[in-house]
C-alpha positions as a printed NumPy array, in Angstrom:
array([[-15.616,   7.418,  17.567],
       [-12.273,   8.771,  18.667],
       [ -9.044,   7.566,  17.031],
       [ -5.939,   6.75 ,  19.065],
       [ -2.4  ,   6.433,  17.801],
       [  0.261,   5.038,  20.085],
       [  3.971,   5.456,  19.713],
       [  7.17 ,   5.126,  21.662],
       [  7.532,   1.32 ,  21.945],
       [ 10.658,  -0.555,  21.209],
       [ 13.393,  -2.806,  22.544],
       [ 15.127,  -1.892,  25.687],
       [ 17.387,  -3.659,  28.188],
       [ 16.247,  -4.483,  31.657],
       [ 16.497,  -1.538,  33.871],
       [ 15.932,   0.896,  31.032],
       [ 13.19 ,   3.313,  30.348],
       [ 10.656,   4.122,  27.725],
       [  7.929,   6.705,  27.245],
       [  4.802,   5.791,  25.381],
       [  2.534,   8.416,  23.84 ],
       [ -1.061,   8.268,  22.783],
       [ -2.412,  10.976,  20.531],
       [ -6.106,  11.275,  20.396],
       [ -8.079,  12.645,  17.397],
       [-10.231,  14.999,  19.426],
       [-10.262,  16.775,  22.802],
       [-10.178,  14.471,  25.761],
       [-10.749,  16.864,  28.635],
       [-13.934,  16.129,  30.605],
       [-15.289,  13.497,  28.129],
       [-12.885,  10.586,  28.175],
       [-11.316,   8.525,  30.854],
       [ -7.871,   7.562,  29.547],
       [ -5.84 ,   4.591,  30.343],
       [ -3.037,   2.146,  29.242],
       [ -3.364,  -1.616,  28.984],
       [ -1.038,  -4.244,  27.928],
       [ -1.223,  -7.848,  26.664],
       [  1.557, -10.286,  26.792],
       [  1.74 , -13.42 ,  24.642],
       [ -0.682, -15.942,  25.867],
       [ -2.195, -13.732,  28.47 ],
       [ -5.229, -11.556,  28.882],
       [ -5.181,  -7.889,  28.346],
       [ -4.648,  -6.147,  31.703],
       [ -5.003,  -2.577,  32.974],
       [ -1.673,  -0.956,  33.657],
       [ -2.536,   2.625,  34.578],
       [ -5.501,   4.962,  34.269],
       [ -6.973,   8.208,  35.264],
       [ -9.812,   7.944,  37.776],
       [-12.467,  10.615,  38.601],
       [-11.112,  13.928,  39.545],
       [ -7.868,  13.439,  37.742],
       [ -6.313,  11.028,  40.175],
       [ -4.397,   7.984,  38.883],
       [ -4.326,   4.358,  39.672],
       [ -1.841,   1.689,  38.819],
       [ -1.544,  -2.115,  38.62 ],
       [  0.523,  -3.379,  41.561],
       [  3.114,  -4.755,  39.213],
       [  4.01 ,  -1.282,  37.952],
       [  3.459,   0.941,  40.962],
       [  6.508,   3.155,  41.63 ],
       [  7.971,   2.483,  38.195],
       [  5.334,   3.743,  35.681],
       [  3.698,   7.106,  35.568],
       [  0.648,   8.099,  33.503],
       [  0.264,  11.748,  32.634],
       [ -1.643,  13.872,  30.113],
       [ -1.414,  17.077,  28.11 ],
       [ -5.026,  18.08 ,  27.274],
       [ -3.778,  20.888,  25.019],
       [ -2.061,  18.285,  22.89 ],
       [ -4.76 ,  15.636,  23.221],
       [ -2.021,  13.335,  24.329],
       [ -1.559,  10.816,  27.109],
       [  1.767,   9.466,  28.127],
       [  3.04 ,   6.441,  29.967],
       [  6.538,   6.847,  31.456],
       [  8.052,   3.449,  32.122],
       [ 11.143,   3.132,  34.304],
       [ 13.085,   0.166,  35.709],
       [ 11.702,  -2.058,  33.   ],
       [ 12.055,  -5.804,  33.364],
       [ 11.311,  -8.703,  31.053],
       [  7.923,  -9.205,  32.598],
       [  6.9  ,  -5.836,  31.153],
       [  7.206,  -7.224,  27.657],
       [  3.82 ,  -6.838,  25.948],
       [  1.839,  -4.862,  23.475],
       [  0.677,  -1.689,  25.077],
       [ -2.676,  -0.258,  24.161],
       [ -4.099,   3.142,  24.859],
       [ -7.779,   3.257,  25.859],
       [-10.336,   6.048,  25.811],
       [-13.639,   5.509,  27.566],
       [-16.346,   8.046,  26.673],
       [-18.116,   8.658,  30.029],
       [-21.307,   9.782,  28.257],
       [-21.734,   7.235,  25.499],
       [-19.962,   4.473,  27.52 ],
       [-18.032,   3.537,  24.398],
       [-14.498,   2.18 ,  24.583],
       [-11.983,   3.132,  21.914],
       [ -8.609,   1.456,  21.431],
       [ -5.299,   2.197,  19.605],
       [ -3.529,  -0.214,  17.45 ],
       [ -0.932,  -1.04 ,  20.098],
       [  2.776,  -0.538,  20.395],
       [  5.203,  -3.354,  21.152],
       [  7.51 ,  -3.059,  24.212],
       [ 10.277,  -5.715,  24.427],
       [ 12.556,  -5.812,  27.478],
       [ 15.678,  -8.003,  27.153],
       [ 17.361,  -9.47 ,  30.173]])
């Protein structure tokens, strides 16, 4: 099973930006579909952004135009650039790796993002 370590969370004022990083313990190219999820207090975990087949990306409607997912296969790292943050973006953000062959999901420990108004 692959290990994921997130970093980059923190406290930011509304309108600010953060970049989250997810470092994976092994090569992710061609094996894993990567994505970012978040879970706010009292709410279910929701998909924020992910890579679809062929390297395309998809986003939740609530973050379209503000968040960007990217990857550096050479560094085994996936990023989530978050701009124009608002208090509704406050949540624990989780990195996800889905093995397309074994169909196993792996999760990081999560990183807290808090946006103050």
